ROROLO-822355 format. One record per residue (C-alpha): x, y, z; residue number from 1. Coordinates in steps of 0.5 Angstrom, whole numbers. Example, Ala and Ser with C-alpha at 12.3 -4.5 7.8 and 13.67 -1.06 7.14 Angstrom:
BEGIN
{{25; -9; 16}; 1}
{{27; -2; 14}; 2}
//
This chain:
BEGIN
{{193; -372; -155}; 1}
{{187; -372; -160}; 2}
{{182; -373; -154}; 3}
{{185; -368; -150}; 4}
{{184; -363; -156}; 5}
{{177; -364; -158}; 6}
{{175; -364; -150}; 7}
{{178; -358; -150}; 8}
{{175; -355; -156}; 9}
{{169; -358; -154}; 10}
{{169; -354; -148}; 11}
{{170; -348; -151}; 12}
{{166; -348; -156}; 13}
{{160; -350; -151}; 14}
{{164; -344; -145}; 15}
{{157; -340; -147}; 16}
{{152; -345; -145}; 17}
{{156; -348; -139}; 18}
{{157; -341; -135}; 19}
{{149; -340; -137}; 20}
{{147; -347; -134}; 21}
{{152; -345; -128}; 22}
{{149; -339; -127}; 23}
{{142; -341; -127}; 24}
{{144; -346; -123}; 25}
{{147; -340; -118}; 26}
{{141; -337; -118}; 27}
{{136; -342; -118}; 28}
{{139; -344; -111}; 29}
{{139; -336; -108}; 30}
{{132; -336; -110}; 31}
{{129; -342; -106}; 32}
{{134; -341; -100}; 33}
{{132; -343; -94}; 34}
{{125; -343; -97}; 35}
{{125; -335; -97}; 36}
{{121; -336; -103}; 37}
{{115; -335; -100}; 38}
{{116; -329; -97}; 39}
{{114; -323; -101}; 40}
{{120; -317; -105}; 41}
{{123; -315; -111}; 42}
{{125; -322; -116}; 43}
{{133; -319; -117}; 44}
{{133; -319; -109}; 45}
{{131; -326; -108}; 46}
{{137; -328; -114}; 47}
{{143; -324; -112}; 48}
{{146; -318; -106}; 49}
{{148; -314; -112}; 50}
{{140; -312; -112}; 51}
{{142; -309; -105}; 52}
{{149; -306; -106}; 53}
{{146; -302; -113}; 54}
{{139; -299; -109}; 55}
{{144; -297; -103}; 56}
{{150; -295; -108}; 57}
{{144; -289; -110}; 58}
{{144; -287; -103}; 59}
{{137; -286; -102}; 60}
{{136; -294; -101}; 61}
{{131; -293; -95}; 62}
{{126; -289; -100}; 63}
{{126; -296; -103}; 64}
{{125; -300; -97}; 65}
{{119; -295; -95}; 66}
{{115; -297; -101}; 67}
{{117; -304; -101}; 68}
{{113; -304; -94}; 69}
{{107; -301; -96}; 70}
{{107; -305; -102}; 71}
{{108; -312; -99}; 72}
{{106; -311; -92}; 73}
{{110; -312; -86}; 74}
{{116; -318; -88}; 75}
{{120; -317; -94}; 76}
{{125; -321; -98}; 77}
{{131; -316; -99}; 78}
{{137; -320; -101}; 79}
{{137; -329; -103}; 80}
{{139; -329; -95}; 81}
{{136; -323; -91}; 82}
{{129; -321; -90}; 83}
{{126; -314; -88}; 84}
{{122; -313; -81}; 85}
{{118; -307; -79}; 86}
{{112; -311; -75}; 87}
{{114; -308; -67}; 88}
{{113; -315; -64}; 89}
{{118; -318; -68}; 90}
{{123; -313; -66}; 91}
{{122; -315; -59}; 92}
{{126; -321; -61}; 93}
{{131; -319; -66}; 94}
{{133; -314; -62}; 95}
{{131; -317; -55}; 96}
{{137; -319; -50}; 97}
{{139; -326; -50}; 98}
{{135; -328; -56}; 99}
{{141; -331; -58}; 100}
{{141; -327; -65}; 101}
{{148; -324; -67}; 102}
{{151; -319; -71}; 103}
{{152; -320; -79}; 104}
{{158; -319; -83}; 105}
{{156; -312; -85}; 106}
{{159; -310; -78}; 107}
{{167; -311; -79}; 108}
{{166; -308; -86}; 109}
{{165; -302; -81}; 110}
{{172; -303; -77}; 111}
{{177; -297; -77}; 112}
{{184; -300; -78}; 113}
{{191; -298; -76}; 114}
{{197; -301; -78}; 115}
{{194; -306; -82}; 116}
{{190; -308; -76}; 117}
{{183; -308; -76}; 118}
{{180; -306; -70}; 119}
{{173; -308; -68}; 120}
{{169; -304; -62}; 121}
{{162; -305; -59}; 122}
{{159; -303; -65}; 123}
{{162; -307; -70}; 124}
{{164; -314; -67}; 125}
{{161; -320; -68}; 126}
{{164; -323; -63}; 127}
{{158; -324; -57}; 128}
{{162; -326; -51}; 129}
{{168; -320; -53}; 130}
{{162; -315; -55}; 131}
{{159; -318; -47}; 132}
{{167; -317; -43}; 133}
{{168; -310; -47}; 134}
{{161; -308; -45}; 135}
{{163; -309; -38}; 136}
{{168; -305; -38}; 137}
{{166; -298; -40}; 138}
{{159; -299; -39}; 139}
{{160; -294; -32}; 140}
{{162; -289; -38}; 141}
{{156; -288; -41}; 142}
{{151; -288; -35}; 143}
{{147; -283; -34}; 144}
{{150; -280; -27}; 145}
{{157; -281; -31}; 146}
{{155; -277; -38}; 147}
{{152; -271; -34}; 148}
{{159; -270; -32}; 149}
{{161; -269; -39}; 150}
{{156; -262; -40}; 151}
{{162; -257; -38}; 152}
{{166; -260; -45}; 153}
{{159; -260; -49}; 154}
{{158; -252; -46}; 155}
{{166; -250; -47}; 156}
{{165; -253; -55}; 157}
{{157; -250; -55}; 158}
{{160; -242; -53}; 159}
{{165; -243; -58}; 160}
{{160; -245; -64}; 161}
{{156; -239; -62}; 162}
{{161; -234; -62}; 163}
{{164; -236; -69}; 164}
{{158; -238; -72}; 165}
{{157; -230; -70}; 166}
{{164; -228; -72}; 167}
{{164; -232; -79}; 168}
{{157; -232; -81}; 169}
{{152; -226; -77}; 170}
{{157; -220; -76}; 171}
{{157; -214; -81}; 172}
{{164; -214; -81}; 173}
{{169; -215; -87}; 174}
{{169; -222; -84}; 175}
{{162; -224; -83}; 176}
{{155; -225; -88}; 177}
{{158; -231; -91}; 178}
{{154; -236; -94}; 179}
{{154; -242; -90}; 180}
{{154; -249; -91}; 181}
{{150; -251; -84}; 182}
{{150; -258; -84}; 183}
{{158; -258; -85}; 184}
{{158; -253; -79}; 185}
{{154; -257; -75}; 186}
{{158; -263; -77}; 187}
{{165; -259; -75}; 188}
{{162; -257; -68}; 189}
{{159; -265; -66}; 190}
{{168; -267; -68}; 191}
{{170; -262; -63}; 192}
{{164; -263; -58}; 193}
{{166; -271; -58}; 194}
{{173; -269; -58}; 195}
{{173; -265; -51}; 196}
{{168; -271; -48}; 197}
{{173; -276; -50}; 198}
{{180; -273; -49}; 199}
{{178; -266; -46}; 200}
{{181; -263; -53}; 201}
{{177; -261; -59}; 202}
{{180; -263; -66}; 203}
{{180; -255; -67}; 204}
{{175; -256; -73}; 205}
{{171; -249; -71}; 206}
{{178; -245; -69}; 207}
{{181; -247; -76}; 208}
{{173; -247; -79}; 209}
{{176; -253; -84}; 210}
{{176; -260; -84}; 211}
{{182; -261; -79}; 212}
{{188; -267; -82}; 213}
{{181; -269; -88}; 214}
{{177; -272; -81}; 215}
{{171; -270; -85}; 216}
{{172; -272; -91}; 217}
{{174; -278; -89}; 218}
{{170; -280; -86}; 219}
{{165; -278; -91}; 220}
{{168; -282; -97}; 221}
{{169; -288; -91}; 222}
{{162; -289; -91}; 223}
{{160; -288; -97}; 224}
{{165; -294; -98}; 225}
{{162; -299; -93}; 226}
{{154; -298; -94}; 227}
{{154; -301; -101}; 228}
{{160; -306; -99}; 229}
{{157; -308; -93}; 230}
{{151; -311; -97}; 231}
{{157; -316; -100}; 232}
{{161; -316; -94}; 233}
{{166; -320; -98}; 234}
{{168; -314; -103}; 235}
{{171; -312; -98}; 236}
{{176; -318; -96}; 237}
{{178; -315; -103}; 238}
{{178; -308; -102}; 239}
{{180; -304; -96}; 240}
{{182; -310; -92}; 241}
{{185; -314; -97}; 242}
{{190; -319; -93}; 243}
{{195; -316; -98}; 244}
{{193; -309; -97}; 245}
{{194; -310; -90}; 246}
{{200; -314; -89}; 247}
{{203; -308; -94}; 248}
{{201; -304; -88}; 249}
{{204; -308; -83}; 250}
{{211; -308; -86}; 251}
{{210; -300; -87}; 252}
{{209; -300; -94}; 253}
{{204; -296; -95}; 254}
{{200; -292; -89}; 255}
{{192; -294; -88}; 256}
{{191; -292; -81}; 257}
{{185; -288; -81}; 258}
{{186; -280; -79}; 259}
{{181; -281; -73}; 260}
{{186; -287; -71}; 261}
{{192; -282; -72}; 262}
{{189; -277; -67}; 263}
{{186; -281; -62}; 264}
{{194; -284; -62}; 265}
{{197; -278; -60}; 266}
{{191; -277; -55}; 267}
{{194; -283; -51}; 268}
{{201; -282; -52}; 269}
{{199; -275; -49}; 270}
{{196; -277; -43}; 271}
{{200; -284; -41}; 272}
{{207; -282; -43}; 273}
{{211; -279; -37}; 274}
{{215; -274; -43}; 275}
{{209; -271; -45}; 276}
{{205; -264; -43}; 277}
{{198; -266; -39}; 278}
{{192; -265; -43}; 279}
{{189; -257; -44}; 280}
{{183; -255; -41}; 281}
{{176; -256; -44}; 282}
{{178; -249; -49}; 283}
{{184; -252; -52}; 284}
{{184; -255; -58}; 285}
{{188; -260; -61}; 286}
{{190; -255; -67}; 287}
{{193; -251; -61}; 288}
{{199; -257; -59}; 289}
{{204; -260; -62}; 290}
{{205; -267; -59}; 291}
{{211; -272; -60}; 292}
{{209; -278; -62}; 293}
{{215; -283; -60}; 294}
{{214; -289; -64}; 295}
{{221; -293; -62}; 296}
{{218; -296; -56}; 297}
{{212; -298; -60}; 298}
{{211; -305; -60}; 299}
{{210; -308; -68}; 300}
{{204; -313; -66}; 301}
{{200; -307; -63}; 302}
{{197; -302; -67}; 303}
{{195; -297; -62}; 304}
{{200; -299; -56}; 305}
{{202; -292; -54}; 306}
{{210; -291; -51}; 307}
{{207; -293; -44}; 308}
{{206; -299; -39}; 309}
{{199; -300; -36}; 310}
{{203; -297; -29}; 311}
{{203; -290; -33}; 312}
{{195; -291; -32}; 313}
{{196; -290; -24}; 314}
{{202; -285; -25}; 315}
{{198; -280; -30}; 316}
{{192; -281; -25}; 317}
{{196; -277; -20}; 318}
{{197; -272; -24}; 319}
{{192; -267; -22}; 320}
{{193; -262; -28}; 321}
{{190; -268; -32}; 322}
{{182; -267; -33}; 323}
{{179; -274; -30}; 324}
{{173; -274; -33}; 325}
{{173; -275; -40}; 326}
{{172; -281; -44}; 327}
{{178; -282; -44}; 328}
{{180; -283; -37}; 329}
{{174; -287; -36}; 330}
{{177; -292; -41}; 331}
{{184; -292; -38}; 332}
{{181; -293; -31}; 333}
{{177; -299; -34}; 334}
{{184; -301; -37}; 335}
{{187; -301; -30}; 336}
{{182; -305; -26}; 337}
{{182; -311; -32}; 338}
{{189; -309; -36}; 339}
{{189; -317; -39}; 340}
{{183; -315; -43}; 341}
{{182; -308; -44}; 342}
{{189; -307; -47}; 343}
{{192; -300; -49}; 344}
{{190; -301; -56}; 345}
{{182; -303; -54}; 346}
{{182; -296; -50}; 347}
{{184; -293; -57}; 348}
{{180; -296; -60}; 349}
{{174; -294; -56}; 350}
{{176; -287; -57}; 351}
{{176; -288; -64}; 352}
{{169; -291; -64}; 353}
{{166; -284; -61}; 354}
{{169; -281; -67}; 355}
{{166; -285; -72}; 356}
{{159; -287; -68}; 357}
{{158; -280; -64}; 358}
{{160; -275; -69}; 359}
{{156; -277; -75}; 360}
{{150; -279; -71}; 361}
{{150; -272; -68}; 362}
{{151; -269; -74}; 363}
{{146; -272; -78}; 364}
{{141; -271; -72}; 365}
{{143; -264; -71}; 366}
{{142; -262; -79}; 367}
{{135; -265; -79}; 368}
{{133; -261; -73}; 369}
{{135; -255; -75}; 370}
{{133; -257; -82}; 371}
{{126; -259; -81}; 372}
{{124; -252; -76}; 373}
{{126; -248; -82}; 374}
{{122; -251; -87}; 375}
{{117; -251; -81}; 376}
{{117; -244; -79}; 377}
{{110; -245; -75}; 378}
{{114; -251; -71}; 379}
{{120; -246; -70}; 380}
{{116; -240; -67}; 381}
{{113; -244; -62}; 382}
{{119; -247; -60}; 383}
{{121; -240; -59}; 384}
{{115; -238; -56}; 385}
{{116; -244; -52}; 386}
{{124; -242; -49}; 387}
{{122; -234; -48}; 388}
{{116; -236; -44}; 389}
{{121; -240; -40}; 390}
{{126; -234; -39}; 391}
{{120; -230; -37}; 392}
{{119; -234; -31}; 393}
{{126; -234; -29}; 394}
{{126; -242; -31}; 395}
{{133; -242; -33}; 396}
{{139; -243; -28}; 397}
{{144; -238; -33}; 398}
{{142; -231; -35}; 399}
{{149; -229; -37}; 400}
{{151; -235; -42}; 401}
{{144; -236; -45}; 402}
{{146; -244; -44}; 403}
{{140; -249; -42}; 404}
{{142; -255; -38}; 405}
{{141; -261; -40}; 406}
{{136; -262; -33}; 407}
{{133; -256; -36}; 408}
{{132; -258; -42}; 409}
{{127; -263; -40}; 410}
{{122; -258; -37}; 411}
{{121; -256; -45}; 412}
{{116; -260; -48}; 413}
{{115; -258; -55}; 414}
{{123; -258; -54}; 415}
{{123; -265; -53}; 416}
{{117; -266; -57}; 417}
{{121; -263; -63}; 418}
{{127; -267; -62}; 419}
{{123; -273; -62}; 420}
{{119; -272; -69}; 421}
{{126; -270; -71}; 422}
{{128; -277; -70}; 423}
{{122; -280; -72}; 424}
{{123; -276; -80}; 425}
{{130; -277; -81}; 426}
{{133; -282; -76}; 427}
{{140; -282; -77}; 428}
{{141; -289; -79}; 429}
{{139; -291; -86}; 430}
{{140; -298; -86}; 431}
{{138; -304; -83}; 432}
{{142; -306; -76}; 433}
{{143; -313; -79}; 434}
{{142; -320; -74}; 435}
{{144; -327; -75}; 436}
{{137; -332; -74}; 437}
{{141; -337; -69}; 438}
{{143; -344; -72}; 439}
{{136; -348; -70}; 440}
{{132; -343; -73}; 441}
{{126; -340; -69}; 442}
{{119; -337; -70}; 443}
{{119; -329; -71}; 444}
{{112; -326; -71}; 445}
{{110; -324; -78}; 446}
{{114; -329; -82}; 447}
{{113; -336; -78}; 448}
{{118; -340; -78}; 449}
{{125; -337; -80}; 450}
{{132; -342; -81}; 451}
{{138; -341; -78}; 452}
{{143; -336; -81}; 453}
{{138; -332; -84}; 454}
{{139; -325; -84}; 455}
{{134; -321; -81}; 456}
{{133; -314; -79}; 457}
{{129; -307; -79}; 458}
{{130; -300; -82}; 459}
{{128; -294; -77}; 460}
{{125; -291; -83}; 461}
{{120; -296; -84}; 462}
{{118; -297; -77}; 463}
{{117; -289; -76}; 464}
{{113; -289; -82}; 465}
{{107; -295; -80}; 466}
{{100; -291; -80}; 467}
{{97; -296; -75}; 468}
{{103; -293; -69}; 469}
{{104; -286; -72}; 470}
{{98; -284; -75}; 471}
{{96; -282; -82}; 472}
{{100; -276; -83}; 473}
{{107; -280; -82}; 474}
{{110; -276; -88}; 475}
{{109; -270; -84}; 476}
{{113; -266; -78}; 477}
{{108; -265; -73}; 478}
{{111; -265; -66}; 479}
{{105; -264; -63}; 480}
{{103; -272; -64}; 481}
{{108; -272; -58}; 482}
{{104; -268; -53}; 483}
{{97; -271; -54}; 484}
{{97; -276; -47}; 485}
{{90; -279; -50}; 486}
{{93; -280; -57}; 487}
{{94; -288; -57}; 488}
{{100; -286; -64}; 489}
{{104; -283; -58}; 490}
{{103; -288; -53}; 491}
{{105; -293; -58}; 492}
{{111; -290; -61}; 493}
{{115; -288; -55}; 494}
{{117; -295; -55}; 495}
{{119; -294; -63}; 496}
{{123; -288; -64}; 497}
{{128; -284; -61}; 498}
{{127; -279; -55}; 499}
{{130; -275; -50}; 500}
{{129; -279; -45}; 501}
{{133; -284; -48}; 502}
{{138; -279; -50}; 503}
{{144; -278; -45}; 504}
{{145; -270; -47}; 505}
{{141; -265; -50}; 506}
{{143; -258; -49}; 507}
{{140; -251; -52}; 508}
{{142; -244; -52}; 509}
{{138; -238; -52}; 510}
{{143; -233; -53}; 511}
{{140; -229; -58}; 512}
{{133; -230; -55}; 513}
{{128; -226; -59}; 514}
{{125; -223; -52}; 515}
{{131; -220; -48}; 516}
{{129; -220; -40}; 517}
{{129; -213; -38}; 518}
{{128; -211; -44}; 519}
{{120; -212; -45}; 520}
{{116; -211; -50}; 521}
{{119; -207; -55}; 522}
{{125; -210; -55}; 523}
{{121; -216; -57}; 524}
{{118; -213; -63}; 525}
{{125; -210; -65}; 526}
{{128; -216; -65}; 527}
{{123; -220; -69}; 528}
{{123; -214; -75}; 529}
{{130; -216; -77}; 530}
{{131; -220; -84}; 531}
{{128; -226; -85}; 532}
{{134; -229; -88}; 533}
{{139; -226; -83}; 534}
{{133; -228; -77}; 535}
{{134; -235; -79}; 536}
{{141; -235; -78}; 537}
{{142; -232; -72}; 538}
{{136; -236; -69}; 539}
{{139; -243; -71}; 540}
{{145; -241; -69}; 541}
{{143; -238; -62}; 542}
{{136; -241; -60}; 543}
{{136; -249; -60}; 544}
{{144; -253; -60}; 545}
{{142; -260; -58}; 546}
{{148; -264; -58}; 547}
{{145; -272; -59}; 548}
{{149; -277; -56}; 549}
//
């Protein structure tokens, strides 16, 4: 007994020393992990992932990444098991097809949850076979020829966006001339566009001019969570996807279902339930209907199964009143052809992922385009002149609503250059798209041999600041860099930055153009004499609307 007491007392008295020794061994193992210590980077980054957590939690991690690559070169160590690359040659290997690089555990952190069940999607799954099967099922819904069919949905919401912008923020009436949080207003627009494209029904953000069911606020807080937590994915198992928390949700003790998942489930019920009313036309919003969501028929083991069996796919397809060209109809058709894999739950998961991926990235891209044009009035003037010139030459087919089609937009070179340059200066993803080196390890250009299991990736923000590709003025918004066919940077950068030719949907509006076609030069001068602030609001609300998928 005395021996145990003595041993215990010694352990207690030496606890600080023991903890220090254990911590030192842990940090040293991290530092020399997989011989990554040979790569440059912050000392703390090589010791612990908490450094990554910290810089991401500060919300401007991309600036740190750019600074580190400018200091250290093409390969930088950002974690005990993480290398960041900025060499375009390495990207072809890391992100190339059939190269063996798989997604890291950063992605499951972003999975939606419904009734206690995580919902893996094309973006968030790390299962390669699942990803391949799901992609084969839904790839036809995202082909260029198919996406163009969704243009009427976008047109409908764009018209509403412009009319509501004029009513709320540009008119002289009682309700007009309010200050506008344009970034949030564009996010409302993006959500409603995605709603129409996916369900033939808007969420109702624009009609109500409010965050419907708190979806936008929730997604904002969710991304504030997944960004830092994704740097240490184990934390997600202790927090949002804690097994006890999910189990309580399955039993109905708490509600962990994401608001977007609830909306998607309601739309599935409407589309599949024989007793429900058909989906409305694209001009109808979710806020205008009161769908009945029967729950007594749902299977508790399937978190999003609507109260209809797979045969209901065919039953509802026979209803001519139901729009057949939205994304949900494409997903349902995939479920009809492959019911064993494409279950109703997976169909709804795809619908949910559209709101997550489509609306957020679209809103960010829209905001960056408008912001950069407002910050650079000469670029804005050049763009407006291009639109005016095209209008004078009767280039646009629709002179009534002022909307320009996707096909017509491709004949506007400066517009395309503006979009490319906005994507370069402010890409939507702020963090690395992580991949895991295959088990045997491999040679990566610029890094030599990298052991299997190492996490690697690249940041678009870093790549888009490469002076050898984009020139010395990489920090300047200059759309003209994309117009010079003789420029080496133009040809090189086309493979390193998003471009309109790779964007499945771009729509613009010129409803209140500075030149009225039948008004001549007098009306042009009259328009251009508007007050500066009013002119900016109207021009930004009516001249340019790019919907980026």
